[in-house]
Every structure is written in C-alpha cells, then in structure tokens.
N, C-alpha and C positions, 0 to 999 in steps of 0.2 A: 826802646821797647814801645810797642804801639797797642793801644786798646781803643778800637773804634777810631775816632778822630783825635784822640788824646795821645800825645807823645810825652812819656814820662822822662823828664830831664833830670839827670844827676850830674852835678857840676863840681869842679875843683878849680882853684885859682893858683896860678904859678907864683913863685916867690917874688918875681919882679913886679907883679901887679900890686898897686897900692889899695885898690878898692874892689870889693866884691860887688859887681854890678849885674843884677839879675832881674828878669821879668817873670813874675809868678802869676798865673791865671787860674781863677776858679772856674772849673769846667762842669758841664752837665754830668750827673751821676755822682756828685759829692766827691770830686777829685781836684787836687792841685796839679797843675802842669809840671811843676818842679817838686819832686818828693824828697830831695836831699841835695845839700851842697856843702862845700868845705870852706873854712876860713881859718886864718891864723889868729892867735891870741891878740886882742886889741885892734885887729884890722877893721878898717872902715867898711861897712856894709850898706849898700844902696839898693833897695828893692822897690820895683814898680809893680804894684799889685793891681790886677784887673779882675773885674767880675764879668765873665762871659756867660754866666749861667742865667737861668730865668728865676732864680730865687736869691735871697740875700745871703751874704757870707761875710766873715771877717777873717783876720789872720792874727794869731796871738802866739808870741814866743814865751816859753816857760823855762824855769830852771830845770836842771837835769832830773829826769824821772818824774816830772810833775804834770805831764800831759793829761792823764786820766783824772787826776785830782782837780785840775783846773776846769776840765770839761764838766765834771760832776758838779763843781761849785757853780758854774754858769747855769746849770739846770735848776738850781735852787734860788735864783734871783727873783723869781716870781714877777710881780707887777713892776719891779724896778729894772727888769732886764733890758727893755728897749732904751731907757734913758742912760743906762750904763753900757750900751753897745754890746750887751751880752758878755761883758768882761767882769769877772768878780774882783773884789778888792782884796787881793792876796799878794804877799811879798814874792810869791813864786811866779807872778806875771812879770816879764821883763819888758817887752815892747809889743805894741799892737796897732792895728788899723782900727778905725771905726767900722761899724757895719756898712758894707757896700751894697747898695741896691743894684739890680741888674744894669750893666752898662757903666757903672762907676769905676774909678780907679783912685789909688792913693799911693803916695811915695812914703816909704818907711826907711829912715836913716838911723843908724846906730853903730857903735863900735862893738865888735865881738868881745865876749868875756875874756879876761886874761887867764882864767883857769880853764885848762883843757877839759873837754867833756862833750857829750852828745846832747844838744839843746833842741828839744822838740818845738815845732810850730804846729798850730791846730786851728781849725775853725770851730768856735764855741757856740755858734748860732743854732738854736733849737736842736740840740743833740747831735749835731754833725760831727762832733769831736771824736766819736768812736770809730769813724771810718775815714775822716777827711783830715789828714795830718802829714807831716814830714819831719825832717831833722836837719839841723846844722851841725856838722862835725867840726869841732875846734881842736886842732892839733891831735886828732885821732884818725888813723887810716880808715877809709870807708871799706867795708867788706863787699864781696860780690852781692849785687842787689838781690839775687835769688835767695840769699840766706840772711838778709838784713831785716831783723825784727823791729827796726825803728821806722819802717815805711809800711804803708798799707799792703795787705795781702795781694790786692789786685796789681800792685806794682811789682811785687816779688815774683808773681806767676806770669807776668807778661800779658795780662789782659783777661785772664779767667779767674773768677773768685775762688776757685778750688784748684786750679792748675791742671784740670782734666776735663774731658767732655764725655761723661759716662753714658753708655747706652741705656735707654729706658726700657725695662722689661715689662711685658704685660702680665699683671697679676690677676688673681681671681678671688673673689669673696665666695666662699663655699656656703651651702645652705642659704642662699641669698634670697631675701624677701624685701619688698618695699611696700610702703603705705603712703597714700596721697591724702592731703587735707586741703580744703579750700579756705581762704581767708586773706586778709590784708594786715600785715604786722610790720612794726618798726624794729622789734626785737623777737628773738626766738620764743614762740609760745610753748606752753606745756601741752605737748601733743596728747598726753594721756587723758586730758580732760576734753578733747575734741572728738567729734564724730568723723570717722574716716570717709573720704569721698570714694576711694577705691583702694584695692590692694592686689598684690600679685607676686609672682616669682619670675626670675630671669636667669636663664642658663648662662648668660654672658659673665655673670659675677662682677659686673662693672657698674658702679653707682652713676646713673645717668638721669639727669632731670627730665630728659625727653620722655621717659617712661610715664610721666604724669599726664602727657597729652594736653598740657596747659602752657600758656605763655607768660602769665603773670598772676599775682595774688594766689599763690599756692605754697604748700610746704610738703616735705617728704621726710620719711624716716626709713633709712636703709639699715638692714640688720643681717648678720651672718657671722662667719668665722674665717680667720686667716691662719695659715700654717706657719708655725714658728719652728725653724730647724735647729737653731742653736741658742743656748742661753746667753743673754746679754742685753744691752740697751739698744732700743730701736727708735729711730727718728721718724717722725711723721710731718709731712708738709701738707697743709690744707688750704686750698685757694677757692674762693667762691665770690659770686655776685648773685644774690645779696649774702645773707648770713648763713653760718654753718657751725656745727660743733661735732667733735669726734670723741667718742668714748671707747676705750679698750678695757675689757674685763671690768666694765661698769665704772671705770675711772675716767674723769674728764682729762683728756690729753691736750687737745687744741680747742680754744674758744675763739672763733672768728665771727662773732655775732654782729648784728646791726645791718642797716641799709647802707651799702657801699658798692663801688665798682669792684672789679676783680682785684682782690686783696689776698695775700698769702701770709699765713702765720704758721709757726712751727711749735712742736712739742716732742717730748721723749718719754719713754717708759721702759722699765726693766721687765723682761718677759722670760718665761721658762719654755723649754721645748714642748711642742704639742699644739693644741688648738687654742687660739685666743678669740674671745668674743668681741665682735666689732658692732658698734652702733653709730651711724652717721646721720645727724639731723641737718636739714637744709630748708631754707625758705627763699622765695623769689617774690619781691613786691612789684617791680616793674623794670623795664629795660632788658638787658641781656640776661640769659640764663646760663651761668657757667659754674662748673664744679670740678675741682681737681684734687686728687688725693694720691700722695706718693709716700712710700715707706722705704727705709734703708736701715741696715744693721749688720750684724755678723753674717757674712756670707751673702748679703743682699746689697748690691750697689744702689739700685734705684728701681723701684717696682711701682707701676701705675695701677691704681685701684678705682679710678673714676674716669669720666669721659674725657676731660681735658688733661693736659700735662702742665706742670709748673713751668712757666716761661721766665726767662731772665727779665729783671725789672727794666722797663724802658727808661731811657734818659728823659729829662724834663722836656727837651725840645724835640719834636717829632722829625722824622727824616723823609716824609713823603712830600706833601705840598704845604708846609707850614705857613699859616697866615701871619705875617709879621705886623706888629703894631709899632708905629713910629710916633708921630705928633698928634694924631687924631684917632678917635674911636673907630673900630671896624665892626661891621654888622655881618653875621652869618645866618643865612635864611634856609639852610638845609636841615635834614633830620638830625637831631642831636640826642644821643643816648641819655635817658633819664628824664626827658620831657616828652610832650605829645608831638605829633607831626607839625604843630604850629609853634614850636619853640623858636625863639629869636635869640641868637647868641650875640653878645656885645663884649668886645675886648677893648680895654682901656690902656693908655700909655703908662698908667700907674702900676701895671702888672697885676691887676685884679680884674676878673672877668665874671660875667653872669649870663644866665639863660632865662629870659622872660617867656613864660608860657601863655600864649594868647588864647588857649582854651579856658584857662581859669583866671587870667589876669594876675598871675602870681609869679614871683621870682622862684624858679624851680631849682636852680643850682648856682653855686658860687665857687670860684677856684682862683688860685694864684698862678702866676708865671705865664707859660706859653698858652696861647689862646686855642686855636683849632687847627687841625690838619685837614686840608681840603681834598686830599688825595682820593678818598672813597667816593666823593660826590663829583669831583671834577675830572676824574679819569674813568674811562670806560662807561659803563651803564649807570654808575652812580647810585646803586641800590644800598639799602640798609641805613642804620643809624650810626653816626660817628661819635665816639666818646670824646669828651673834652681833653685837650692836652694839659700840660702843667701839673700842679700838685695841690695838696690840701683841698681836694674836692669835697664840697658839702652838698648833699641832696636835701632839699628843703620841702617841707609839707606843701603840697600843691593846691590845697583847698582855697576857694575864692577868698579874696581879702575883705570884702564887705558883705553884710547880709542884714536884712530887716527881719528881726526875730519877733515872734508873737509874744514871747515872754522871756524873762531872764534865764530860764532853764531850758529853753527850746534848743533842740539839736542844731548844730552847725551843718550847713549843706556840704557834703563831702565829695571829693573827686575819687570815685570808686576804682577807676581804671585809668590807664594811660590816655585813652581817647575821650574821657569824660569832659563835657563842656559845661561851664557854669550857666545855670538857667537864668534867664532874664537879663543877662549881660550882653552888651554889644561892644565889640572891640572896634575902636575908631582909628587904629593905626598908630603911627609915631611920626614925629618930625625931628630933624637933626638941628641942634642948636649951635650956632657960631662956627668959628674956624675949627674947633676941636670936634665938631659933628657928633655931639653926644645926644643920644635919643631921649625924648620924653614920650612916654606911652599915654594914650588916651583911651578911655572906655566909659561906659555909662551903665547904670543900674536903676531902673524905674525912673524917678524924677531927679536922680543925682548924676552928675557928670564928674569925672575924675581925670586929673593929669598926674602922672606918676614918673618922677624924674630921679633915677639913681645917680648919685654923685660919688665918684671914687675918691678915696682919701689916701694920699701917698704915705709911705713909711716902710720900715723893714717888714712889718706885717700889715700891708694895706687892707682897707676895709671899705664898705659901702654905706653911705647914708641915703636912705630912700625918702625923697621929699614928695609927699602926697598932698595934693590940694583937691578937696571935694566941695562941689557947689550944689546947692539945692536947699531944701527946707524939710526938717523933720528929724526923726530919730533913726540912727543907723549904727550898727556895730562894726568894729574893725578887728580882724583876727591877726595878731602879730606873730603868733607861733602856736604850735600844737605838738604834743608828744606824750610819751608815757610819764615823763617827769619834767617839771619846770621849777627851778629853784632860783631865788634871788641872791646875788652876790654883789653887795654894794650897789652900784648903779646899773648893773647888768643882770640879765637873766640867763642861766644855763639851761639849754634845751636838751633833754635826755642826757645820756652819757656819750656826748659827741663833741665835735669841734665848734658847734654853733653857739654863739652868744648874741643876744639882742638887747638893745637899750633904746632910749629915747632922749631927745633934746627938745627944749622949748615946749614942754607939755602944757605949761600954763595951768589951766584948771582941769585938765584931763587926768584921769587916774586909771592906770592899768590895773586889771584885776586878774587873778588866776582862779579859774573855776574848773571843777571836775564834771565832765559830761561825756556820755557815750563811751565810757571806758578809757578816757584819756584826759590829760590836762590841757587847758586852753588859756592863752594869754590874750585878753580882750580889752578893748577900749570902747566905751559907750560914748557916742557923739550925738549931741543935739545941735544939728546944723541950722543956722539961721543966716542964710546967704552963702557963707563958705567957712570951711575949717581946714586946718593943716595938721599933718602928722610928719614928724621927722624920726624915722626909725633907723637905728644903727644895726648893721650886720657885721659881727666881728668873729675872729677866730679865737677859740679858747686855748690860750697858750699852755695852761696847766694840763689840759687833755692831750695836746700835741706832744708835750714833753713825756707824758706817760705812755703814749701809744706809738710815738715815732722816734724812739732812740735807736733805731736801726739794728734791732736784734740784741742790744746790749742792756745789761741791768744797770740801774743807777746805783 
C-alpha cells in the first residue's frame, strides 16, 4: 500500500526464522513505514529504527490495549518530558527507543512476550501517539489490513485519511452581509465595540476576505443563514490565516483565533431543519489572506462556504525545491511570508530556523524542521512570498528591539505594517562565522552599534539563544517581547496564549520588567550602557501549549 512516498509494510516471519529483523522508519506526516508485523512467543526481535522526518520521534512498545493510556501519560510529563525521552514511568511500557532527532537511528532488541496478544508500538513525542502507531501480533493471525483497527486509518485506507475523495460542492450563505474593520490585532477583537470601515452585501454568498479591499491589518464579520435539510449533527471545518471564529445560532462552534499561517480547526453542532444563523469573524494582520469554511452532515458530503477549500495537510518536508541543511547554516534572501521584503531566512543543522527582518532588526519568525522550499522563487518568474516549511511556526512581534524613550511610560515605536521600517536604524548587513557559516547581524541606532548573533541549541525541542552586544554610551531600552499577555513561569515568560516562551541567561544586574502600555504588555530591559553591554535572550517553544493545541484532533 502506498501513500505518497511512504510504503506501509506489514510483515510476518516464517517458522524457520529465528529472529524478526526489521527496519522501521519514521516518515513525514506522522507515519511509521512498518505499521504491523508478526512474531512468535519468545522470539528474538531486532528492530533498526530510523528517523527520516524533520521532527523528533521515538518508538515505544506497550502491553496489550495500553497504547492510548501510555500516549496520554506522556502528555502529562510536563517539564520532565525531554529528560525522560517522552516515555512515562509505567509498567505498561515494555521496550522503547530514546527520542531520535532527525537523521538519528537506534537498534532495539528484545524477545517477544510469551503470552499471545496484539502489542502496540507508538510514538509518544508531543502528542504523536494518537496517529503514529502500529502493532506487533504475537501468535495471533493478522486480519486484512483494511479492517485492522490496530493500525492507523491512513494505512487501512491505502493512503486517504477517509478512504474517499469527496467532491466539494459550492454552498451559499443566504441573506449574506459583511462588515469590514481596520486595525492590527494578535487576537480576535470585540467587533461590536469598533467603528466599521465599510459594509456591504454579496450575492455570491461566499465568505471572501477580498471583499475588504485591504491586504493587511483588517478584520471582517460575515453574517447570514444556511439551509439545513435534515435534523442531525453537522461538522464544520474552518481554516484561516490569520484568526477566525465560527458561530452557528449564536453558539461558538469553531475557535481558530490568533496570528498564524493557514491552520484548520473543526467543530460540530446539532441542528434542526430550517434556517440556521451563521456568523463568521476573521482578521488578517499580515502575510497571506486566506479563509476556508466547509460543512458536512446528513445528506451533505462537503459544502464550501468561503473562498478557499480545506487542503490536505502538507508533509513536513516540501516537494518542490527544498533547501537542504547539512553541516552549515543556509541563508535564504527571497520574500518570506510573515516578514517584510527584507526578511532573511536562516536554516541551521540543529533543525531550528529563523527569519530576521532587516526592516525592524527583529527576529520575525522561528520554526522547527524543514527550512524553505525555493520552488516559488527559483522556478519561473519567482513572484510572491514563500511560506516557511517545517512545523511549529511562531510569528513574533516585529517591533524594533531597541529604543531611546523619553520617559518610563513612553510608547514603544511600532511596526504598523509589513513594510514599516524602524526609524533612525541602519542595517549594516551580516557576516558568516567559521566553518558552520552562522550569521551575525549588525545594525546601529543613534550612537549605539549592535551585533546580533542567534545561536541554535540542539535537542528534541531545539531553541535559539540570541546573543546581543551593544556598544555606546547612555540609556537605552530593549524590547524582549510584546503581546496581550505576558506571564512568568519559573525562569521563562509565556507570551500570549501561544507557543512562544522567552527567557534570559547571564543577566547580572539587569532586571526585566513587564509594563502595560498602548493596550498591550511589554517585556523590557533598561540598559545604562557604559562602553558595551550584552543580552542573552532565549526563544523557546512552550511544550504545554503544544500539547494542548497539537494533539492532532484527539482529546487528552
């Protein structure tokens, strides 16, 4: 059975063979290359486990019927997860590999249990266990894979998550109206308290951000009615870049809020025949404007109600012209979605990547895994902005990092739009350091000059330490983060309800402060520079948030 480039292997061992000798590979799309195999009671098993993906994985065998329980227990490990290789201390765990970073492999040897049964194996890293698993059959015949409930659905259906390819019907929102608002938000605003920029009706009945006539920093509210033919439960899929919310009959059905690339979330609601009231809220801060809404239910396979359609989730590694990272950093100097046209992408061998925005001298984005796909800019005319590849993408506030404030409560200079340039700054380029060719960025502000060196840190959840050296004389402020909320959790600061955590090392006499200004929270450090000063800021991924939001459609 084939799905993309992944061949699902199902194996059995003849009676004459003394050892089950298999190669299992973790593939892009949260899949194992081998989803089931057979062994005799007490038989020697030798597995060579490879990680061919761009994110970390492990492989854990459990007792019969314990896969979900072990996967859930891994989610509860919290801060101890990494040191425990995302493996909980349970008697139901039989054998396991450590967490394998991209490109790693591990040999796992054991003797199959003497008691017959179906023994699951699963990746317990960051919620993968709900979709990434397989089974070892000990002295039990394997059923036809199309009916085998011990392997993932994608293996049972031969490559389709549903086993079918339904046609997408064009729907229509009746009595359709829309209202447009101007503003820059990180979360969905209360539109009822804002002054509309414009409003109108559209006979198409399709929710389309293009009706706003704006490309960034705007929001919309679409309202109307949908026809419900039969009583029953209806499913709604809402995809957007940036945030969106769907209400049916005044009930919140799908919450897809926040600043993010195209992301899909789902919800369901029981409806009676007749007209159902629909309200769809949407906002776009910067980058691409995308909105997709689909419904399905009794008598309705798949109905499109917004401009875009829900596309299958792309695998972590792109298929156009992927820029591979080997032993040295790679630089990408084309337009990157989420930054200004002066964004500079940097991919590191540690499988963590960033985009430095030379308009504001700020790190605009961070992500894990695959770096960039050069197909858009290297093939043909090369127009448009390219989204970063990989996973766990974080869009970071792009306001300038340093400012000389007239008072402690003076407003911080903001990047109002994608093309905003920080005033009084001069970008002085970058130089590549050593054999690994890692960039150090240089810029100046007034009488201060700055070198800015991001240092990648390896691990199952790699992160960045930003090493900043500022030379000059006088008082200057540093903006470490900004958002609607900033809360301290031990030595780190959680920024908004997001993946982003920041922290510091070697602060010495410097003291970060959280202030409220201009309708947001700001994490600031006040510097009195006498010759030079240094700041080491950590950018980390909030594992608790990832576990909450990235359990792949499953409830914990």
